[in-house]
N, C-alpha and C positions, 0 to 999 in steps of 0.2 A: 543296712538292715542291721535288729538289735538281738543279740544271743543272750536271753538271760542263764546266767551260770551262777551254781553255788559255789564260784572260787574267783579269785584277784588274781589279776593277773600286771605286773608291774608294769615298764614300760622299759625295761632293759633289753637293746634292741638282738644282742647277741644271743640270746634265749632263743629255745622252738619250742612250739608246744605241737601236739598232738590229739584233735579233738574227734571222737568217734561220734557219727552222727546216726542215731537209729528211729528218732521221733520222726515222721512225716513232714512235720512243719521244716526241721530245721534240712531234712533231705533236699527240701523244696527249696529253702534259700539255698546249701549247697551247690544246686544244680543250678539257679538262677545267678550266681557268684561266678560258678564256671562259663557261662552264656557270655557274661561279660567277659571276662579273662581271656576265653577265643577274642571275641570282638574286639579288647584292647591289642592283643597281642602283645609278646613277654618281650617286646621291644621298645614296649612306650613307657614313657616317666611317666602317664599320667596312673599312677598305682592305686589312687584313691577309689576308682572304680572298684578294685579286687579286694576291698575293706569291708570290714564291718565293726561293731562296736561291741565288745563282749561285758556285760556288767552284770556288780552281785544282785541276784534276786532273793528275796526272804520265801524260804521255805513254808512258812507258816501262812503267810498273808498274799504272796506273790507280787509285793510291791518292791521297784526299782529300784536300785541306786541311782540318785542324780549321773554321778560321776563314773565314768567306765575306760577301756583299756581298748584303744583303736587297736586293731587286728589286721595284718596285710599276709595276704593268702602268698604261703611259694608253690605249693602243691595240692593238688585235689585228687583222691584216689577213690574212685568208684566202685562198688563191687556189689556184684550182680545176682540174682539167683532167678535163673530164667530170662522173661523181662522185666522183673520187677529189680527196682534198687533195696539192696538189703539193709545196706548201711554204704556211708561216705565217708573216707576219712579224709579232714583237710590237715593239712601242716602250713603252721601260719608262725608269727612272729608280732610281738609286742612293738606300733612305730611311735606312738604316741597317746595323748589324753585327752576325751572328748567330756565336754560337758551337753548333756543330754537336756537339749532345752524343750523338745516337746515331743510325744511318743505321737504317732499318725495313726497307728492302727491298735486298738486301747486291744489288750488281752481278753479272750475268751475263755471264762471260767468256769470251770464245772466242778463238782466235790467228788471229792475221794470217800474211799470207803468211812474214815474217822473223819468226814466233815472238813477237813483240810483243802482248802482252793488249790486246784489243779491246772496248770495251762500247757501241761505237755500233749493234751489230746486235740488243739487246735488245730483247723486245719493250715491256717495261715499262720506266717513267721508275723513274729513283729517287725517295724518301720520305724526310726526316729529321726527329729532332726537334730542333729549331733553338729557341737562347733568345737572346732580344733583347738584345742588350748594352747597359744601359745607363749613359752617362757619367761618370767618377768625379768628384767634387767636388772640387776645388782648394782646398785649406791657402793659407794667409797665404806661405809661405814658397814655396809651388809656385807661387802669382800673381806674386811677384821674378823668381822663377828664369824663369818665362816669360818675361816682358820682356825679360831677357837676350839669350834663346834667340832674341827673334824680332829683336830688333832685331843679331844675329850673324848670324841666317840672311838676313833684309833687303839686309845689307852684302854677305854672299859672293854672292846672286844676283843682286847691281846688278852683282859684277864678272864673273860668269857671262854677263850681257846686254851687256858692253860689248865683251868676248873675242868673242862670237858676229857684234855689231852694228859693233863702231866698227870694232874690230882686223881682223875676216876670217877670225880663229883660229877652226877648228873648222866653214867653213860647207864646206868639201871633205867634210866627215861627211854633210852633208844633201841631201836629193833638189834636183835644177834647181827643181822649182815651189815648194821651199819659201827658196830664197833670194830669191825677187823679193819685193820689198816689206818685205824683212824688219822692217827699222827701223819702219816704223808698223806690221807683224802681232804681234811679238813682247809679248807681256803684260809689263806693268807692276806688279811687288807694292811694294803699297803698305800701310800703318795708320797709323791716328791714335792708336791704342792696343793698348798687345798683348790686350786683352780682346777687341777687334775683329778681330782677324788671325785667320783663317779656315784653321787649317790645311789642313781638306780641298780647300778651295777653290786652296791654294797647291799640294799633294798634283796634283789634277787638271791643272794646270798643268805641272808637272814631267813627270808621265805622259806627255804631247802631245809634250815637247820627246824623251825615250827613243823614243817610239813612229817619233817624226821622223827621228832618228837612226839605227835600226834600218832602215825604210823606204831612207835614203840608201846605208849597208852594202849591203841588199839588192838594190836595182836594181841598183850598181855591180857586182854579181857577177854577178847574170843577164845582163845585158850581154856580161862577159865568158866566161859560159859558153858563150851562145847564140853570140856569134859561133864560138866554137873548133867549138862542134860543128860548125856549119855546112860552117865550112871545112875540119873532119875528113872530114865525111861527104862535100863537095866534090873528094877526094882520090880518091876508092874509084872503080873503073871504072864505069860505067851513067849514067844520069839521077838527078838528085839529088830524091830524095823529101823532100816539106816535109809538116808537120813532121820534124825530125829528133828520132829517139826514142837515149837511150844505147844501148839495145840494139841498134841498127843501126851501132855503131862499133865498130872493134876493140878487142879487150882491154886493150890497152894506152893506146889513145883515152879508154876508158871510165875503167882508172883514174887518168888525168888530172884528170877529171871530176872524179871523187870526192875527191881531192886539192883541187883548186879550192873544194869544197864545204866540207872542212874547215878549207882558210887562211880563208874566208868566217867561219865560226863561231869561230875562233881569233881574230880582228881585231875582230870584234863584242864579243869577252867582253870583251877585253883594254879597251875602251872604259868599261866596266861601267857602261854605261848599259841595261840590262835593264828592259824594260818589266813585267813580271812579279813575280821572287820578291823586291824590296824591295820592293815594295806588297802584295804579301802578309804581309809579317815586320808593313809601318805597320799595316793594320788589323787585325793581332793584338795590338798592343800596348794597354797596361788603360788610362793615361791619357795626356791631351795632353802633357805633358811632355817624354813618354817618343817620342812621336810626332815630336814639336818636333827632337828630338836627334835621328832618325833622318834625317829631313829635311834636316836641317842637315847629316850628316854626307854625306847624298847631293850635293848642291850643294856641299861644299867639296871632295868627290873630283872631279867636275866641271871646278872651276876649277884644281885642281891641274894635272890632265890638262892642260885648254889651256894652262895657264904652260908646262907642259914642252916642251908642240908650240911653241910660239911662242919658247924659247928654245933648241930645237934648231936644229943646221945642218941645210939642205936635206940633204948628203949622208949623214948619220949614219945610220946603222941604224935598224930601225923599232921598237927599244926603245929604250925613255928610261926612266934609271931621275929617278924621283921621289919624294916623300915619302908616296907611299901605297904604292911597289913602281914595278913597271915598267908606264909605259902605252904604248899605240902609236899610230904612226903609220898611216895608209893606206898597205900592202903594196904595192911597185911589182909591175908584172906579172910573174909566175912565169915563168921561161925556159924552157920545154918542154925541151930540148935539155939545159938541166944537169939537170933533173930526171931523165931516162932516163938519166943519168951517174951518178945515184946520188948528187948531190949534196943535194940535199933528202930530209928522213927523215920 
């Protein structure tokens, strides 16, 4: 089975993920896998019959990435409402990388209200021919190169950790819950030798930081958005109806809310801490050396961004020039009056 998701899972087998299935096709897939699990039995070594391939899907075109993560099911929890399945919760863990050679059942697309493609209402889940990727063997030269990469990666990560934990740089990018006990909770990377360094464990740790930064930006955006919408709705005559929906607002206020959304997307994209796309590249690379180089580039990029923020005056523009291009500091609250006068595009 092929499970299109708006997320990327790195194949670090010590991590566990919970997938809540409420769409009919995903519920059917979980039911079929549950039957196979019962047929195979918990003592069987043939775990592949209890696996599916999770692959990143584009929200606008429904195109599916060529490489995905093979997930093995640990537990299935069906939740019913009468005789119908309301949802099925699947607890699973990543066990490998799969190359999607061929999709056996092409997605049935329908159109959403805004005209985008939608496959969630398709009655059948997708199936694909997936080839497990076998790790490539490293030559002696690659082993030496790996040692250099691991040493540099550990050094760069230590600098990033110091900027967040010891110098408080970047903490404003994190949600409030993540800043409490940050020194004790922040994972440290270490390795007694290059061969013992687990690139997938490190990638899993880095992806958690990316998700945390995104949550920080999103939580601040939602707070600003909700505050503005309530204030705008309160200015209208009559009682205030909660919750406030965007279509309840005046056209100019609706446009301003959409602008806030664009600014949030812009500010977060400038951090270059997206938890999906770079990790999709990471799982598609063929050998460990390339993965280490990719992960090193991701960590080094964040170190340069934080150092740029640390050295920038507090009154500077939200654009800071760094070695890797323009970085951003969190935008100050947008002045709605200036926007209405056309000062923002």
